[in-house]
N, C-alpha and C positions, 0 to 999 in steps of 0.2 A: 547527580546523575542526570535530573531532568536537563537540567539545564548547560551540560556535560556534551547528552547529544544533539539539542538544538544548535549548539556554537559549531559544531561537527555537519549537522548540515547546512549549516548557511555557507561556514565559510568550504564543501565542498560544488553547494551553488553557486558561488561567487566565482571560483576556477573555472565554466563553467565554457567549452569553449562554441564560438560561430561558426566557424568553416557547415555546409554540408545544410542537411537537414532539417530543417529544426522537429525537435514534437515541441504541441503546446499546449495544457489544459482547454484554455480557450478552444480550438481547436479536435477537441473525441475521437473525430476521424485521423486524427495524428496517431493518437494509441492509440488505437488500435491498430494503423499500419503500422509504430512499433513493435506492437506488441508478435503483430503474427510475423519481421521481420528478421525474431528472435525465433525463430518457433514453435510459442505462446499458441493459445484457440482466442482465439477474442471477439465475440462480439457485442457490440452498437444496443442499446436500447435506452428507454426514460423509464426513470422511477416513477409512485405517484406522483408526487407534488412537478414532475413533470425536470427537472432535469433529467442531466446524461447519464446511462452507467453503465460500468466496463460486464461483460460476465465469462470471467475469462479459468484458467487452472497449474496449476507448478505445486511441484515435491507432492502431484496423490492426493489436491485434494484441490475443487471449485472454490473459487474465490472473486470479488466486485471491486469493483472501485468504480468508487463513488465523485461526484463531483458540488461540492463549497469554495464558495460565494462567487455562490453568482451571481449574474445582474439580468432578474429576466427573464432564467434561466440560462442563460447563455453564457456567452468572455464570462467565463467561471478563473478559475485562479487558484486555485486549491482542491487535491486532489487524495485521495486517501483508500490506501489498500486494505482488504477488511471480510477477514472470515473468522467463522462458527463454529464447536464443537460440540455437542452430545457426549456425554463422558456418564461412563455408569456412577459415577461415586465423583461428589463435586470437588475444582479444589479447591484447596484450601486455602484463607487468604497469607499463607506463612510465601503457600510453594507460588503466588501469583506475585510477590513480594518480592522477592527469588528471583521469579526468571523479570520484573523488569528491573531491577537492580543492577545486573551482571551482561543484558545484554541489551545493545550498543539499535540492534533495531524490531522494528513490533510491539508495541505497551500489551500489554497483555490486560487483562480484567474475568470476572466473571458478572455476566448477566442478571439478568432479574431470574430470569429460566436456571437460574444454573448454569448455563454453559461455556464454556471456556474461547473469551476470544483474541484474540489477532488486532493488530490494525500501525496500519503503517501513517503516516497523514506526509505529504509532501508538502506546502506553504509556498505560495508563489512558484509554481512550474510553467516557466511563461521562455520559450525555446529554450527550448535541453537541446544539445546533443544525439545522432545516437550514441554515441558510444556512452558520455555522460547517462542515461537512462536505461543501458546494455547496467548500465552497475547496480543502478539503481534496482534494474529486474534482479540482475545477478545475488546484493542484498536482503530484497522482498523473499526470493523463493529458497535460499537459505535459509533467512528468519521462520518460514513458512516450518521447511521442510524439521529444521532443531525444536519446529514452539509440537508437532504433530508427535515426534522422540517425545519430549518434555510430558506432555497430556499425557503419552502412551495409547495415542487414538489409533 
């Protein structure tokens, strides 16, 4: 399933339009602006390692966008949407496996503290059109909402 997910993602990214302003992981402020243009809150910060991180919210929950594959904490190539939830009872391995087997967007796992975690890695986020970024956010927002329902949070 993971190979299918990656194939679908890279196929979609290969079809990107070059029209208009583009969003790029090499320019975190372009991601902030794109989020804000779509009606999301977005605040650019730096994490403990000095890399950019964006704090935002969707589906009634806060999330972060982390930047990876950076050169001296700049010119990052990849981004990852990420959030976690403390649950009263940790989800079972079977439940997490079920989520991952049946969902295209949002890899889920149980972290070391027993928290339900969901992330969405986007590799090579450079020159993404506004329309394609809107689709990415739609998929993340939808996956996040479905995950919140799934974990009964």
